[in-house]
C-alpha angles and dihedrals in degrees: 000000000000125000095259091051089050091054090057086068092072131093106001092077111131106202137166091269093065111134131237118257092248107043126182120285116277095236089066097036111025093186095052129094117274114258117268103239123186092256091051090062121084117264130206137216104241112210112208104202107214085341082267093156130140134194095256093050093045092051092046093051095044092049089052091050092050094044092054094047108259117151100211151324139245112217115221115170116211141167120320142244121273113255092013097089093119089067097047116117122208114242114262092001117140090262092048090052089050089055090048090049091051090049093051092046091050090046090055090050094049098039095250124141114228120211128171140201115246087230144013120271108340151337112019114276142098148152096320093056105101122196087260089061098036130108116288133222134186114258118189131185123184140189133193116228126186118228111276093013125120125237116207109174141148103243105221133122113270089222105093091212092054098044098078096044110029118104118219110232107172144349115211129186113205134188115164107301092348111102119176126182104218098170089117089063090070113111125223090258091058095256121135117216112184136150116214115234119238111272143141107282132353127313123237116213117203125195113193121200134184099232135172131263090210086210112160128207109281117234090001122186126225107289090023102074114119148084124324112255123247104258093194095059119078091194090057092046093049091048089050092051092047087075090064094048090052093048094051094042094050095044099040087223117161115255114251118245095248138012118216139211122192126223114306104266100158094138120205094000094138102141147052135200091245100033094113091055092044091048091052091050092050100045109018096237137078122264090204090065088067101043096127091056095039094051097045102092092180091058114098101172124131096255094055092045090055095048092046091049091054091049091051092051093051093048090050092052093047091052092053096042098043103033116018097038094041094047092048093048091052092049093048090050087060094046094254133121128225129231114197139187102211096179114109091038121129089236145075093289094200089067093047091050090048091053096061135070098241118019113207128200126185139232115211129178131356129301116222102237121183095217111142113238094019109132107227100158125128134053118318144154127249112267122260089183095105112155088231088063099038090053095070092077097039092046091055091048093048095049096044096042098247111158098212134058108186130200136196094228137213097354107175091352088152140346117290114287093013104088116115127192090237091057091052095057103070091043089053091046091055089053093048089053088054093056103270114143104157111063122196112188115221094246171344118186112212112245125184115249109275096016113166120253127315091020123212112327139201117226094244130053147272112069111197097174142107091268092066122084091228087068087078091076101016091113088074092057092043091051090050092051091047094053093047094046092048087057094044096050094052121093121355133301117272109191115155106232146021110233113203111230106219100215091160091058090053096044093046101043105037107090131186120064110022089219100087116184122190094225112177089226090059103041090111086064097040100047114009092147092052093048088054091048093054089048091052092050093051092043089056090056100261140103132217144193121217119248124198131206090259097043091054085077089064092059125091134176119250127213091266093053093255119137112246122205122208090246095059101261117127132200138201098223147344117250118207106195121207104304127154096182121066137143113251089232090057094049090046090053092050092049091045088057089052090049089053092054108279128131115238126189124204111195125198098340142006124236112278106159134055120224123236133026108261114102088343096159095050092044091048091054089051091049092046092051091051093045090051088068090060115090113249119263110243136175092285135044115265133188118214131179115245116184107302091339137045143244124222118200122189141157092235144012098251094066097039105048098064090052091066091075089235109132118236120227108249090202085074100041101032105025101034096232124153107222152157129206135209134180110247135214092254092065093258134085139275118217129192111192132175130187102224097170140066098261114098122218125222115154147042122338121195120223121216090223124055118244136184092209138007129201124204121216122189107205093195100052098021090233116149137175145144110282127232106253138180139175119252125224087260092054097254123140111247125198126200110233136176118195133161120208110283095026126118134198140187123220128197118194127200129203092217132043109282129194125222144125110300125249113252114232118205134231128165117248097197147343118310118260112232112222098210108141136077103011119163126192128202134163118235089173123028139144108229096027121252113200130207132008131288122215121210141157093201117065113221137153109292094232086084094061116120093247105094090216090066092075094051104036137103123200141075126319118199116217114196129183141158122221135173130235115175096203120004090185092074085084130048089230143343127236120212113207113195094187114203107013121188097222126319135341139209110205130207124181118196089344095307124116108248098177143264126293112206111141139055121307096041097213136127136180114240105164096118091059098051124101133189113277124005119018130185122221121195120184122183108200120191119201135198126272094239098104093049095051091045089056090050090052093048091050093046096243108172102231096137093090099147128114130230109017091003102187120347128192126240087233093058089236112165092216123028142146127209084208088079091069119110116236109286114225115252133192129004109349106178143026121314113217138185118208128192113232140204114211119202134180095193135032 
């Protein structure tokens, strides 16, 4: 057996020491698993199609959710099912509230948390949103007037839809530097009569209106159709939320635990009725005086950039003040929390995330991992799950002391019907390493009990619900998520640095449309330098949380010079990436922290320009004076004292970061692990680490923090044990680890010697035995049905069986075989390697349940079940639904019965057929082997 084969022996061993799913609390038993609370379990977005739910169906679905190990649901009603209109229920109607009440009561009975969207589809809006309360947009009309000529014009928008609803805000006449407000020249009948003064060149007259976007709620449910609400108007938001208060008051329904808002997708809403007044309050000058510059999107000069920056800042403040803060106050008044996706907003999304109870990021598309054996075939979308993007939500949570960082998870991971449990795991691991500890699967469409295949469907994948074949073994994935999240919600975050997020640089330097949304699909355009900076920090072996201008005020300096956040997290230094534009107040705050004892790094350049237009010269002098106290950045990194602290200046990250004195994690730089670290209640650290590459690990791993003892936890198998440790020549604590590509592990370190059962390390004791004779295959569950049993000596995907239904079915195939081992006791244990599994397996040995195999590598330890002589192996393999739906498409079966978007493709193709798919392999597709093992607790 070669070394890589030997590494596959690790981790997925299921032995007699495996722990129960709800272990004792850590304060009584520091070496035990953390308790599995409701919030530690994964949740799911529960799409109510047409809200056509009934008590029986609700109870059935909720019982399935609870049985498989979910912690809760978020109800989001959407469009309905064709031909089922008689069963639709209007959103927030008395009957809808009865169904919600039944759901909450059943959730209480089953131990499930019930959340709900404050709307249907997205974004917020609906039938009670009048045009007066609907989303605004800027509407501009202009005329050219020769000097000395008279303009007599009816001042109305040319767009017939805007004319009845748009509100005139200002009329400006502009000629070079001459700017005249001629709004007072408007007559009572709406006609402008104005004579242009003599001047060089023609005059341009601008009329600016607050118009309407006319955007309607996307994917709205019955009772939720209508205009999108104006997010910059607190009156409109309060009026919108009044509808919910009335519905709950009249029904007596219990308030859900948490209200939810999806990503900010209020497209084109770039204006407000009072924005000119708000702009003037914020910046001390009039936006209308700079209309020619502001409206010229091809203009990239400094003046326009400054005016546009000020507009962006005002819009951001109005969004937070009039939407986020109002919505949260209303929820809190009702005893509920809010969970918010701030991405997409035209604001500094860190601050919006920090303002809410549960910040939620989003994973979208598929990451290209190099893990051997990981099935990544089929259509997909490029991943937007970059750690640099995911970190916005977790950074806000870490700094403000919020326990949970949520994530809309696995959106469009694969095409419909082609998502496997094994493919979910590395994507989840990447999110865990970015600070996520509260997964919400996207999503689970409600289906009535007994609905025909494929059940009710949402237009986008994935489908984490009882109608999907992966539900058969989903409890294994859910248990894994629960164990990891229990670990990652304990203690406090322990990232190394604070990385200043230069919002002013982005606002000031990004030209084009003034309305700048931080859409997760466009972050490579919005912040390429920051994405590179995060990559450099991680590459150097460290981790960082973002810090904003505002959140800097929540940071203090501890006695040791570490930066302390209000929420309990602490950091070794602040990194200021290359940023020319910065507010003087921000730089002063950063330098004050250095004066008080902190370490501050300036990389590449120091701030030299102030953003915005108001008092720019005076503010620039203030900034310049402050910047003059920062040592110059030369060709090499330098460390300079600054008050009680110090400032490090360097041309790049690689030179500067080691000079902070913060120790890098060699498991990142040397061992190639993705990881995150927290300080635990025992005075040590918790690590989650995942090997998301093709290089196996078998050896000693150094920890950045010293430890007297380290415990290993395997979240897949639930094995745990005290690790073998040693001290390196440099004095670092080293831990012996064995990981195959795709595996993950959790470590818990202790500052004092700690007793516990030792971790069992694995070595092979001989060559693997190939089980290649006498297999039989039958189908206890199959749609369409496959009768009888098939005998074979060569394992192959079951689609090649002579029964034609085998190539078009979904379900569970049962592989059975007998094999002989004279004396199982010659080895400490035996590892069963199932090879290429499509897609998950439930293993029995001699009639006893050995466990489920659902992630790469597909191995499991079965030694305790073996007996001398003949043994029976039974493997239930469940496949995907792809072949069945492809057959439906080829035969023209009308299963796409859903309104609105119906079923979309991951490729965004306008026309597509799943019938074009080749046959997807199903079952066991390679050799099955059994390897004798030696287990050791010491070298």
